[in-house]
Structure formats: structure tokens, C-alpha cells
C-alpha positions in Angstrom: 10.2 -25.2 -66.8 10.7 -21.7 -65.6 7.9 -20.5 -67.9 5.6 -23.0 -66.4 6.5 -22.0 -63.0 6.2 -18.5 -64.0 2.6 -19.2 -65.2 1.9 -20.8 -61.9 2.9 -17.9 -59.9 1.0 -15.4 -62.1 -2.2 -17.6 -61.9 -1.8 -17.7 -58.0 -1.5 -13.8 -57.9 -4.5 -13.6 -60.1 -6.6 -15.8 -58.0 -5.5 -14.0 -55.0 -6.5 -10.7 -56.7 -10.0 -12.1 -57.6 -10.6 -13.3 -54.0 -9.5 -9.9 -52.8 -12.0 -8.3 -55.0 -14.9 -10.5 -53.9 -14.4 -10.0 -50.1 -16.2 -6.5 -49.8 -18.5 -4.2 -51.3 -17.7 -1.3 -53.8 -18.7 2.2 -52.8 -21.3 2.2 -55.5 -22.9 -0.9 -54.3 -23.0 0.5 -50.8 -24.5 3.9 -51.9 -27.3 2.0 -53.9 -28.2 -0.1 -50.8 -28.3 2.8 -48.5 -30.4 4.8 -50.9 -33.1 1.9 -51.1 -33.1 1.5 -47.4 -33.6 5.4 -47.0 -36.5 5.3 -49.7 -38.1 2.3 -48.0 -37.8 3.9 -44.4 -39.3 7.2 -45.8 -42.3 5.2 -47.0 -42.7 3.3 -43.9 -42.4 6.3 -41.7 -44.9 8.1 -43.9 -47.5 5.5 -43.6 -47.0 5.2 -39.7 -47.5 9.0 -39.6 -50.7 8.8 -41.5 -52.1 6.0 -39.4 -51.3 7.8 -36.3 -53.1 10.7 -37.4 -56.0 8.7 -38.4 -56.1 6.9 -35.1 -56.0 10.4 -33.2 -59.1 11.5 -35.4 -61.0 8.5 -34.8 -60.4 8.5 -31.0 -61.4 12.3 -30.7 -64.7 11.3 -32.7 -65.4 8.3 -30.4 -65.0 10.4 -27.3 -67.7 12.6 -28.7 -70.0 9.6 -29.7 -69.3 7.9 -26.2 -70.6 11.3 -24.6 -73.6 11.2 -26.7 -74.4 7.6 -25.6 -73.6 8.4 -22.1 -76.2 11.3 -22.1 -78.9 9.3 -23.6 -78.3 6.4 -21.4 -78.7 8.9 -18.4 -82.0 10.2 -19.8 -83.3 6.6 -20.5 -82.5 5.7 -16.6 -84.2 8.9 -15.4 -87.3 8.2 -17.7 -87.6 4.8 -16.6 -87.8 6.0 -13.2 -89.8 8.8 -13.8 -93.5 9.5 -13.2 -95.9 12.0 -15.0 -94.2 11.6 -18.1 -95.6 14.1 -20.8 -94.4 15.6 -24.1 -93.8 19.5 -24.0 -93.8 21.5 -27.1 -91.9 20.3 -30.3 -88.9 19.0 -28.4 -89.5 18.8 -24.8 -90.3 16.0 -22.2 -91.3 16.8 -18.7 -91.3 14.2 -15.8 -91.1 14.0 -12.1 -88.5 11.7 -10.1 -90.3 9.2 -8.1 -90.5 10.8 -4.6 -89.5 14.3 -5.6 -92.2 16.7 -6.4 -90.2 19.2 -8.7 -90.7 18.5 -12.3 -87.5 18.1 -14.6 -87.5 18.8 -18.2 -85.2 17.4 -21.2 -85.5 19.5 -24.3 -83.5 20.9 -27.4 -82.3 24.5 -26.7 -79.6 27.0 -27.4 -76.8 26.9 -24.9 -73.2 28.5 -25.6 -74.3 29.5 -29.1 -75.2 25.9 -30.3 -78.2 23.6 -30.0 -78.0 21.0 -27.7 -79.7 18.6 -25.2 -80.6 20.6 -22.1 -82.0 19.3 -18.7 -83.6 21.8 -16.3 -86.1 22.1 -13.5 -89.6 23.5 -13.8 -90.2 25.2 -17.0 -90.3 23.3 -20.2 -88.6 23.8 -23.0 -85.4 24.6 -21.2 -83.2 27.6 -22.2 -79.9 29.3 -21.1 -82.1 31.1 -18.2 -83.9 28.0 -17.1 -83.4 27.3 -13.4 -80.6 24.6 -12.8 -80.0 24.1 -16.5 -77.4 21.7 -17.5 -76.1 21.0 -21.0 -75.9 17.2 -21.3 -73.5 17.0 -24.3 -69.9 17.9 -25.1 -69.1 21.1 -27.1 -68.5 19.3 -30.2 -72.0 18.0 -30.4 -74.8 19.9 -31.9 -78.4 18.7 -32.4 -80.3 19.6 -35.3 -83.6 17.7 -34.3 -84.7 16.0 -30.8 -88.1 14.3 -31.1 -89.9 12.7 -28.1 -93.0 10.4 -29.0 -94.8 9.5 -26.0 -97.4 6.7 -26.0 -99.2 4.9 -23.0 -99.3 1.2 -22.6 -102.2 0.1 -20.6 -101.2 -2.4 -18.0 -104.6 -3.5 -16.5 -105.3 -0.8 -14.0 -102.0 1.1 -14.6 -101.0 2.9 -17.5 -97.1 3.1 -18.2 -95.5 5.6 -20.5 -93.3 4.4 -23.6 -91.1 7.2 -24.9 -89.3 6.9 -28.3 -86.3 9.3 -28.5 -84.9 10.5 -31.8 -81.8 12.8 -31.9 -80.3 13.8 -35.2 -77.2 16.2 -35.3 -73.5 16.6 -36.1 -70.4 15.5 -34.1 -67.4 17.9 -34.8 -64.0 16.8 -33.3 -61.9 19.1 -35.4 -62.6 22.0 -37.7 -62.6 19.7 -40.9 -63.8 16.6 -39.2 -67.7 16.5 -38.8 -69.8 13.4 -38.6 -73.5 13.2 -38.8 -75.5 10.8 -36.5 -79.0 9.7 -36.0 -79.7 7.8 -32.8 -83.0 6.3 -31.7 -83.7 4.8 -28.5 -86.9 3.6 -26.5 -87.4 4.2 -22.7 -90.5 2.4 -20.8 -91.5 3.7 -17.6 -91.1 1.2 -14.8 -93.4 2.1 -12.4 -96.9 3.4 -13.1 -98.2 7.0 -12.0 -99.5 7.2 -8.3 -103.3 7.7 -8.4 
């Protein structure tokens, strides 16, 4: 009986020891789990940093392209409301604003050491010394080719001008980030030239 009672006591102690061992984690288990967590956190943070950098690059390029689109839309609106639209030289377009006797010109020219879209008064094509010259594009945009194709559409007694505008160039938002572009649009004169 004493032996049986002793066995019961030892079995109870062994069960309590087994229960005590399963209540927590060992140091090795904790180190392994923390290591796995750190590795996963590093991978995730690296991916997030790369995504953030890609987003910033895309935003910078988008800003440049938005500026180009804005300049093209402005040119398109002025041509639609213009009169006396004529092609000048290889890459120039002369026109007058309705009610304004001064001619304006859009052309490709050098400004600030780069080829860009210029708008000026009087002489066409524009250059840096032209009167009231304006660079229509952001510094990150450089034009390789600007072409205006002017055709006249016969509208009964009136002829109106239709201008096909083609621009080819490069947009550089950062030293190693350059994107080539080619944009084409058409502007049609709204009012006929006064006779």
C-alpha cells in the first residue's frame, strides 16, 4: 500500500512538471519566432520603400506630361479662336487673335539651352530674342520635332483652317528617368477669316 501511494505521489509530481513545461515558451522558441518576424518585417518594409519610390517617379513624370497636355490645350484653344493662320518655316505657326492686330507665333526654338515650344509676338519662328517670348513647357520637357500641317476646309463662302499638330520629344523628371513621347492633335478654326 505504501508503494502504491508513493507511485501515486510521484505520478502527480510528474504530471505537474509536465503541465509546468507546457505553460510557456522556451528561449529558443522565442528567438526563432522573433527572427522570423524580423525577416518578414524587413521584406515587407523593403517592398513598401520600393513602391513609394516608384510612386514618386510616376508622379514626377505625370506632372511633366500634364504640363505638356496643358500647353497643347492652350495652343489648341488659341488656334481655334485665331484668324490668319499660316505655317511659317519648318516648325512655326503664325496667327492673330480675333480683334487683335498683332500676330502671334508658336514654334520650336532654343530657350535656356534646350529645344522647347515657344510663343512670341511678331517674328516667326520664335527665338530667345523674340519680343514677348514665352517658354510654354516645363524645364524637364525637350522637343525633338514640332510640326504644323495647315489645310483649309472650304465652308461655302468661307474657308477655315485645320491644323494638325505633331510633337515628338523627351520628358526627363530625374537624371536616370527619361520617357519619349509623341503627341498628335488637331485644331480647327472656329471663325472664318474676315474679308
